PyMOL Python script that loads the backbone (N, CA, C, O; Angstrom):
from pymol import cmd

cmd.read_pdbstr("""\
ATOM      1  N   MET A   1     -88.070 -12.635  32.339  1.00  0.00           N
ATOM      2  CA  MET A   1     -87.811 -13.746  30.994  1.00  0.00           C
ATOM      3  C   MET A   1     -88.177 -12.867  29.977  1.00  0.00           C
ATOM      4  O   MET A   1     -89.269 -12.300  29.944  1.00  0.00           O
ATOM      5  N   ASN A   2     -87.336 -12.743  29.185  1.00  0.00           N
ATOM      6  CA  ASN A   2     -87.799 -12.137  27.873  1.00  0.00           C
ATOM      7  C   ASN A   2     -88.794 -12.779  26.819  1.00  0.00           C
ATOM      8  O   ASN A   2     -89.196 -13.920  27.043  1.00  0.00           O
ATOM      9  N   LYS A   3     -89.135 -12.232  25.893  1.00  0.00           N
ATOM     10  CA  LYS A   3     -90.225 -12.911  24.863  1.00  0.00           C
ATOM     11  C   LYS A   3     -89.302 -14.193  24.068  1.00  0.00           C
ATOM     12  O   LYS A   3     -89.962 -15.208  23.849  1.00  0.00           O
ATOM     13  N   ASP A   4     -87.860 -14.219  23.632  1.00  0.00           N
ATOM     14  CA  ASP A   4     -87.292 -14.993  23.172  1.00  0.00           C
ATOM     15  C   ASP A   4     -87.264 -16.221  23.983  1.00  0.00           C
ATOM     16  O   ASP A   4     -87.651 -17.315  23.574  1.00  0.00           O
ATOM     17  N   GLN A   5     -86.753 -15.967  25.237  1.00  0.00           N
ATOM     18  CA  GLN A   5     -86.963 -17.294  26.322  1.00  0.00           C
ATOM     19  C   GLN A   5     -87.906 -17.916  26.143  1.00  0.00           C
ATOM     20  O   GLN A   5     -87.863 -19.138  25.996  1.00  0.00           O
ATOM     21  N   VAL A   6     -89.039 -17.190  26.109  1.00  0.00           N
ATOM     22  CA  VAL A   6     -90.400 -18.153  26.285  1.00  0.00           C
ATOM     23  C   VAL A   6     -90.868 -18.782  25.221  1.00  0.00           C
ATOM     24  O   VAL A   6     -91.316 -19.928  25.190  1.00  0.00           O
ATOM     25  N   LYS A   7     -90.775 -18.105  24.436  1.00  0.00           N
ATOM     26  CA  LYS A   7     -90.788 -18.328  22.926  1.00  0.00           C
ATOM     27  C   LYS A   7     -90.330 -19.705  22.509  1.00  0.00           C
ATOM     28  O   LYS A   7     -91.051 -20.569  22.009  1.00  0.00           O
ATOM     29  N   GLY A   8     -88.639 -19.833  22.860  1.00  0.00           N
ATOM     30  CA  GLY A   8     -87.834 -20.837  22.836  1.00  0.00           C
ATOM     31  C   GLY A   8     -88.503 -22.023  23.735  1.00  0.00           C
ATOM     32  O   GLY A   8     -88.858 -23.159  23.419  1.00  0.00           O
ATOM     33  N   ARG A   9     -88.529 -21.522  24.621  1.00  0.00           N
ATOM     34  CA  ARG A   9     -88.739 -22.888  25.632  1.00  0.00           C
ATOM     35  C   ARG A   9     -90.346 -23.628  25.229  1.00  0.00           C
ATOM     36  O   ARG A   9     -90.687 -24.808  25.319  1.00  0.00           O
ATOM     37  N   VAL A  10     -91.079 -22.495  24.791  1.00  0.00           N
ATOM     38  CA  VAL A  10     -92.529 -23.346  24.141  1.00  0.00           C
ATOM     39  C   VAL A  10     -92.302 -24.331  22.946  1.00  0.00           C
ATOM     40  O   VAL A  10     -92.921 -25.384  22.792  1.00  0.00           O
ATOM     41  N   LYS A  11     -91.247 -23.801  22.054  1.00  0.00           N
ATOM     42  CA  LYS A  11     -90.679 -24.437  20.647  1.00  0.00           C
ATOM     43  C   LYS A  11     -90.085 -25.662  21.188  1.00  0.00           C
ATOM     44  O   LYS A  11     -90.633 -26.672  20.747  1.00  0.00           O
ATOM     45  N   GLN A  12     -88.890 -25.929  22.217  1.00  0.00           N
ATOM     46  CA  GLN A  12     -88.398 -27.287  22.794  1.00  0.00           C
ATOM     47  C   GLN A  12     -89.787 -27.945  22.876  1.00  0.00           C
ATOM     48  O   GLN A  12     -90.044 -28.835  22.065  1.00  0.00           O
ATOM     49  N   ILE A  13     -90.746 -27.563  23.832  1.00  0.00           N
ATOM     50  CA  ILE A  13     -91.858 -28.663  24.685  1.00  0.00           C
ATOM     51  C   ILE A  13     -92.404 -28.842  23.388  1.00  0.00           C
ATOM     52  O   ILE A  13     -92.704 -30.022  23.202  1.00  0.00           O
ATOM     53  N   GLU A  14     -92.710 -27.893  22.154  1.00  0.00           N
ATOM     54  CA  GLU A  14     -93.578 -28.778  21.169  1.00  0.00           C
ATOM     55  C   GLU A  14     -92.971 -29.708  20.434  1.00  0.00           C
ATOM     56  O   GLU A  14     -93.625 -30.651  19.988  1.00  0.00           O
ATOM     57  N   GLY A  15     -91.729 -29.592  20.216  1.00  0.00           N
ATOM     58  CA  GLY A  15     -90.673 -30.139  19.540  1.00  0.00           C
ATOM     59  C   GLY A  15     -90.721 -31.539  19.980  1.00  0.00           C
ATOM     60  O   GLY A  15     -91.153 -32.448  19.271  1.00  0.00           O
ATOM     61  N   LYS A  16     -90.244 -31.691  21.223  1.00  0.00           N
ATOM     62  CA  LYS A  16     -90.257 -32.853  21.977  1.00  0.00           C
ATOM     63  C   LYS A  16     -91.237 -33.735  21.750  1.00  0.00           C
ATOM     64  O   LYS A  16     -91.107 -34.825  21.192  1.00  0.00           O
ATOM     65  N   ALA A  17     -92.418 -33.172  22.268  1.00  0.00           N
ATOM     66  CA  ALA A  17     -93.716 -33.847  22.152  1.00  0.00           C
ATOM     67  C   ALA A  17     -93.930 -34.119  20.654  1.00  0.00           C
ATOM     68  O   ALA A  17     -94.848 -34.909  20.434  1.00  0.00           O
ATOM     69  N   LYS A  18     -93.372 -33.704  19.719  1.00  0.00           N
ATOM     70  CA  LYS A  18     -93.571 -34.404  18.030  1.00  0.00           C
ATOM     71  C   LYS A  18     -92.531 -35.419  17.998  1.00  0.00           C
ATOM     72  O   LYS A  18     -92.761 -36.396  17.286  1.00  0.00           O
ATOM     73  N   GLU A  19     -91.609 -35.384  18.529  1.00  0.00           N
ATOM     74  CA  GLU A  19     -90.433 -35.973  18.696  1.00  0.00           C
ATOM     75  C   GLU A  19     -90.726 -37.442  19.207  1.00  0.00           C
ATOM     76  O   GLU A  19     -90.160 -38.464  18.819  1.00  0.00           O
ATOM     77  N   VAL A  20     -91.923 -37.318  20.346  1.00  0.00           N
ATOM     78  CA  VAL A  20     -92.001 -38.616  21.109  1.00  0.00           C
ATOM     79  C   VAL A  20     -93.262 -39.154  20.301  1.00  0.00           C
ATOM     80  O   VAL A  20     -93.302 -40.355  20.036  1.00  0.00           O
ATOM     81  N   ALA A  21     -94.243 -38.353  19.920  1.00  0.00           N
ATOM     82  CA  ALA A  21     -94.992 -39.014  19.099  1.00  0.00           C
ATOM     83  C   ALA A  21     -94.734 -39.770  17.829  1.00  0.00           C
ATOM     84  O   ALA A  21     -95.333 -40.826  17.623  1.00  0.00           O
ATOM     85  N   GLY A  22     -93.730 -39.203  16.823  1.00  0.00           N
ATOM     86  CA  GLY A  22     -93.156 -39.710  15.808  1.00  0.00           C
ATOM     87  C   GLY A  22     -92.782 -41.191  16.320  1.00  0.00           C
ATOM     88  O   GLY A  22     -93.123 -42.222  15.741  1.00  0.00           O
ATOM     89  N   LYS A  23     -91.819 -41.104  17.827  1.00  0.00           N
ATOM     90  CA  LYS A  23     -91.543 -42.699  17.695  1.00  0.00           C
ATOM     91  C   LYS A  23     -92.315 -43.516  18.143  1.00  0.00           C
ATOM     92  O   LYS A  23     -92.012 -44.693  17.951  1.00  0.00           O
ATOM     93  N   LEU A  24     -93.468 -43.245  18.829  1.00  0.00           N
ATOM     94  CA  LEU A  24     -94.756 -43.907  19.267  1.00  0.00           C
ATOM     95  C   LEU A  24     -95.450 -44.497  18.110  1.00  0.00           C
ATOM     96  O   LEU A  24     -95.786 -45.680  18.050  1.00  0.00           O
ATOM     97  N   VAL A  25     -95.665 -43.539  17.119  1.00  0.00           N
ATOM     98  CA  VAL A  25     -96.496 -44.363  15.937  1.00  0.00           C
ATOM     99  C   VAL A  25     -95.498 -44.491  14.657  1.00  0.00           C
ATOM    100  O   VAL A  25     -95.956 -44.456  13.515  1.00  0.00           O
ATOM    101  N   GLY A  26     -94.582 -44.590  14.828  1.00  0.00           N
ATOM    102  CA  GLY A  26     -93.466 -44.971  13.988  1.00  0.00           C
ATOM    103  C   GLY A  26     -93.424 -44.024  12.826  1.00  0.00           C
ATOM    104  O   GLY A  26     -93.236 -44.446  11.685  1.00  0.00           O
ATOM    105  N   ASN A  27     -93.587 -42.813  13.078  1.00  0.00           N
ATOM    106  CA  ASN A  27     -93.799 -41.999  11.972  1.00  0.00           C
ATOM    107  C   ASN A  27     -92.045 -41.146  11.877  1.00  0.00           C
ATOM    108  O   ASN A  27     -91.827 -40.253  12.696  1.00  0.00           O
ATOM    109  N   ASP A  28     -91.213 -41.426  11.108  1.00  0.00           N
ATOM    110  CA  ASP A  28     -89.766 -41.038  11.285  1.00  0.00           C
ATOM    111  C   ASP A  28     -90.255 -39.292  10.768  1.00  0.00           C
ATOM    112  O   ASP A  28     -89.923 -38.444  11.596  1.00  0.00           O
ATOM    113  N   ARG A  29     -90.828 -38.873   9.783  1.00  0.00           N
ATOM    114  CA  ARG A  29     -91.253 -37.496   9.374  1.00  0.00           C
ATOM    115  C   ARG A  29     -91.457 -36.584  10.390  1.00  0.00           C
ATOM    116  O   ARG A  29     -90.910 -35.483  10.445  1.00  0.00           O
ATOM    117  N   LEU A  30     -92.291 -37.060  11.249  1.00  0.00           N
ATOM    118  CA  LEU A  30     -92.785 -36.269  12.351  1.00  0.00           C
ATOM    119  C   LEU A  30     -91.755 -36.423  13.528  1.00  0.00           C
ATOM    120  O   LEU A  30     -91.510 -35.395  14.160  1.00  0.00           O
ATOM    121  N   GLN A  31     -91.158 -37.522  13.877  1.00  0.00           N
ATOM    122  CA  GLN A  31     -89.916 -37.643  14.993  1.00  0.00           C
ATOM    123  C   GLN A  31     -89.015 -36.790  14.099  1.00  0.00           C
ATOM    124  O   GLN A  31     -88.584 -35.963  14.903  1.00  0.00           O
ATOM    125  N   ALA A  32     -88.483 -36.505  12.925  1.00  0.00           N
ATOM    126  CA  ALA A  32     -87.590 -35.628  12.298  1.00  0.00           C
ATOM    127  C   ALA A  32     -87.766 -33.999  12.689  1.00  0.00           C
ATOM    128  O   ALA A  32     -86.923 -33.221  13.137  1.00  0.00           O
ATOM    129  N   LYS A  33     -89.148 -33.783  12.357  1.00  0.00           N
ATOM    130  CA  LYS A  33     -89.841 -32.592  12.667  1.00  0.00           C
ATOM    131  C   LYS A  33     -89.569 -31.802  13.716  1.00  0.00           C
ATOM    132  O   LYS A  33     -89.190 -30.657  13.959  1.00  0.00           O
ATOM    133  N   GLY A  34     -89.975 -33.059  14.404  1.00  0.00           N
ATOM    134  CA  GLY A  34     -89.614 -32.345  16.118  1.00  0.00           C
ATOM    135  C   GLY A  34     -88.490 -32.193  16.495  1.00  0.00           C
ATOM    136  O   GLY A  34     -88.225 -31.212  17.190  1.00  0.00           O
ATOM    137  N   ASN A  35     -87.424 -33.200  16.115  1.00  0.00           N
ATOM    138  CA  ASN A  35     -86.101 -32.736  16.419  1.00  0.00           C
ATOM    139  C   ASN A  35     -85.436 -31.494  15.973  1.00  0.00           C
ATOM    140  O   ASN A  35     -84.611 -30.944  16.703  1.00  0.00           O
ATOM    141  N   ILE A  36     -85.698 -31.103  15.008  1.00  0.00           N
ATOM    142  CA  ILE A  36     -85.208 -29.957  14.323  1.00  0.00           C
ATOM    143  C   ILE A  36     -86.121 -28.548  15.139  1.00  0.00           C
ATOM    144  O   ILE A  36     -85.584 -27.461  15.352  1.00  0.00           O
ATOM    145  N   GLU A  37     -87.312 -28.817  15.442  1.00  0.00           N
ATOM    146  CA  GLU A  37     -87.884 -27.970  16.234  1.00  0.00           C
ATOM    147  C   GLU A  37     -87.530 -27.697  17.499  1.00  0.00           C
ATOM    148  O   GLU A  37     -87.618 -26.560  17.961  1.00  0.00           O
ATOM    149  N   ASN A  38     -87.171 -28.547  18.061  1.00  0.00           N
ATOM    150  CA  ASN A  38     -86.645 -28.617  19.454  1.00  0.00           C
ATOM    151  C   ASN A  38     -85.452 -28.075  19.371  1.00  0.00           C
ATOM    152  O   ASN A  38     -85.331 -27.183  20.210  1.00  0.00           O
ATOM    153  N   ALA A  39     -84.382 -28.253  18.625  1.00  0.00           N
ATOM    154  CA  ALA A  39     -83.030 -27.529  18.038  1.00  0.00           C
ATOM    155  C   ALA A  39     -83.318 -26.198  18.153  1.00  0.00           C
ATOM    156  O   ALA A  39     -82.729 -25.543  19.013  1.00  0.00           O
ATOM    157  N   VAL A  40     -84.194 -25.642  17.371  1.00  0.00           N
ATOM    158  CA  VAL A  40     -84.692 -24.297  17.301  1.00  0.00           C
ATOM    159  C   VAL A  40     -84.996 -23.860  18.241  1.00  0.00           C
ATOM    160  O   VAL A  40     -84.383 -22.884  18.673  1.00  0.00           O
ATOM    161  N   GLY A  41     -85.904 -24.326  18.826  1.00  0.00           N
ATOM    162  CA  GLY A  41     -86.310 -24.098  20.431  1.00  0.00           C
ATOM    163  C   GLY A  41     -85.182 -23.262  21.352  1.00  0.00           C
ATOM    164  O   GLY A  41     -85.231 -22.094  21.737  1.00  0.00           O
ATOM    165  N   LYS A  42     -84.094 -24.332  21.578  1.00  0.00           N
ATOM    166  CA  LYS A  42     -82.841 -24.286  22.153  1.00  0.00           C
ATOM    167  C   LYS A  42     -82.145 -23.179  21.801  1.00  0.00           C
ATOM    168  O   LYS A  42     -81.646 -22.508  22.704  1.00  0.00           O
ATOM    169  N   ALA A  43     -82.000 -22.828  20.593  1.00  0.00           N
ATOM    170  CA  ALA A  43     -81.356 -21.867  19.893  1.00  0.00           C
ATOM    171  C   ALA A  43     -81.924 -20.389  20.290  1.00  0.00           C
ATOM    172  O   ALA A  43     -81.338 -19.400  20.731  1.00  0.00           O
ATOM    173  N   GLN A  44     -83.497 -20.656  19.913  1.00  0.00           N
ATOM    174  CA  GLN A  44     -83.943 -19.222  20.195  1.00  0.00           C
ATOM    175  C   GLN A  44     -83.763 -19.064  21.990  1.00  0.00           C
ATOM    176  O   GLN A  44     -83.218 -18.075  22.482  1.00  0.00           O
ATOM    177  N   ALA A  45     -84.236 -20.040  22.704  1.00  0.00           N
ATOM    178  CA  ALA A  45     -84.103 -19.675  24.504  1.00  0.00           C
ATOM    179  C   ALA A  45     -82.478 -19.152  24.197  1.00  0.00           C
ATOM    180  O   ALA A  45     -82.236 -17.946  24.152  1.00  0.00           O
ATOM    181  N   GLY A  46     -81.623 -19.966  24.035  1.00  0.00           N
ATOM    182  CA  GLY A  46     -80.006 -19.332  24.128  1.00  0.00           C
ATOM    183  C   GLY A  46     -79.840 -18.155  23.914  1.00  0.00           C
ATOM    184  O   GLY A  46     -79.209 -17.482  24.728  1.00  0.00           O
ATOM    185  N   LEU A  47     -80.338 -17.623  22.818  1.00  0.00           N
ATOM    186  CA  LEU A  47     -80.487 -15.850  22.205  1.00  0.00           C
ATOM    187  C   LEU A  47     -81.113 -15.341  23.258  1.00  0.00           C
ATOM    188  O   LEU A  47     -80.538 -14.501  23.950  1.00  0.00           O
ATOM    189  N   GLY A  48     -82.227 -15.710  23.512  1.00  0.00           N
ATOM    190  CA  GLY A  48     -82.996 -15.003  24.738  1.00  0.00           C
ATOM    191  C   GLY A  48     -82.202 -14.790  26.169  1.00  0.00           C
ATOM    192  O   GLY A  48     -82.015 -13.682  26.671  1.00  0.00           O
ATOM    193  N   ASP A  49     -81.749 -16.092  26.764  1.00  0.00           N
ATOM    194  CA  ASP A  49     -80.874 -15.932  27.921  1.00  0.00           C
ATOM    195  C   ASP A  49     -79.383 -15.122  27.638  1.00  0.00           C
ATOM    196  O   ASP A  49     -78.796 -14.569  28.568  1.00  0.00           O
ATOM    197  N   LEU A  50     -78.900 -15.122  26.376  1.00  0.00           N
ATOM    198  CA  LEU A  50     -77.500 -14.148  26.216  1.00  0.00           C
ATOM    199  C   LEU A  50     -78.233 -12.467  26.174  1.00  0.00           C
ATOM    200  O   LEU A  50     -77.764 -11.551  26.850  1.00  0.00           O
ATOM    201  N   LYS A  51     -79.312 -12.319  25.354  1.00  0.00           N
ATOM    202  CA  LYS A  51     -79.910 -11.056  25.604  1.00  0.00           C
ATOM    203  C   LYS A  51     -80.166 -10.881  27.051  1.00  0.00           C
ATOM    204  O   LYS A  51     -79.817  -9.779  27.472  1.00  0.00           O
ATOM    205  N   SER A  52     -80.652 -11.634  27.865  1.00  0.00           N
ATOM    206  CA  SER A  52     -81.275 -11.318  29.232  1.00  0.00           C
ATOM    207  C   SER A  52     -79.866 -10.997  30.178  1.00  0.00           C
ATOM    208  O   SER A  52     -79.921 -10.226  31.136  1.00  0.00           O
ATOM    209  N   ASP A  53     -78.404 -11.808  29.707  1.00  0.00           N
ATOM    210  CA  ASP A  53     -77.282 -11.430  30.200  1.00  0.00           C
ATOM    211  C   ASP A  53     -76.890 -10.431  30.106  1.00  0.00           C
ATOM    212  O   ASP A  53     -76.460  -9.762  31.046  1.00  0.00           O
ATOM    213  N   LEU A  54     -76.947 -10.076  28.905  1.00  0.00           N
ATOM    214  CA  LEU A  54     -76.028  -8.767  28.575  1.00  0.00           C
ATOM    215  C   LEU A  54     -76.868  -7.336  28.968  1.00  0.00           C
ATOM    216  O   LEU A  54     -76.402  -6.196  28.963  1.00  0.00           O
ATOM    217  N   LYS A  55     -77.974  -7.673  29.240  1.00  0.00           N
ATOM    218  CA  LYS A  55     -78.910  -6.784  29.629  1.00  0.00           C
ATOM    219  C   LYS A  55     -78.398  -6.471  31.367  1.00  0.00           C
ATOM    220  O   LYS A  55     -78.187  -5.381  31.899  1.00  0.00           O
ATOM    221  N   LYS A  56     -78.332  -7.435  31.779  1.00  0.00           N
ATOM    222  CA  LYS A  56     -78.120  -7.587  33.097  1.00  0.00           C
ATOM    223  C   LYS A  56     -76.614  -6.907  33.428  1.00  0.00           C
ATOM    224  O   LYS A  56     -76.495  -6.213  34.438  1.00  0.00           O
ATOM    225  N   LYS A  57     -75.703  -7.091  32.713  1.00  0.00           N
ATOM    226  CA  LYS A  57     -74.304  -6.779  32.931  1.00  0.00           C
ATOM    227  C   LYS A  57     -74.141  -5.521  32.429  1.00  0.00           C
ATOM    228  O   LYS A  57     -73.150  -4.918  32.840  1.00  0.00           O
ATOM    229  N   LEU A  58     -74.951  -4.888  31.540  1.00  0.00           N
ATOM    230  CA  LEU A  58     -74.818  -3.432  31.246  1.00  0.00           C
ATOM    231  C   LEU A  58     -75.491  -2.464  32.215  1.00  0.00           C
ATOM    232  O   LEU A  58     -75.325  -1.251  32.093  1.00  0.00           O
ATOM    233  N   LYS A  59     -76.127  -2.908  33.023  1.00  0.00           N
ATOM    234  CA  LYS A  59     -76.919  -2.127  34.155  1.00  0.00           C
ATOM    235  C   LYS A  59     -76.122  -1.512  34.876  1.00  0.00           C
ATOM    236  O   LYS A  59     -76.536  -0.839  35.820  1.00  0.00           O
TER     237      LYS A  59
END
""", "prot")
cmd.dss("prot")
cmd.show_as("cartoon", "prot")
cmd.util.cbc("prot")
cmd.orient("prot")
């Protein structure tokens, strides 16, 4: 795993936790922030996956 994959997965987990916490306490702002963070994490992890795949194919 490269650093983008790790950072992206961590950001996804943090975002999901914020999203769930926002739902539990009824805080729409926290829920939205978690949703955005989750999406950013997915994108970053996807970029890391792409980098990893390209690196494997170029070898």
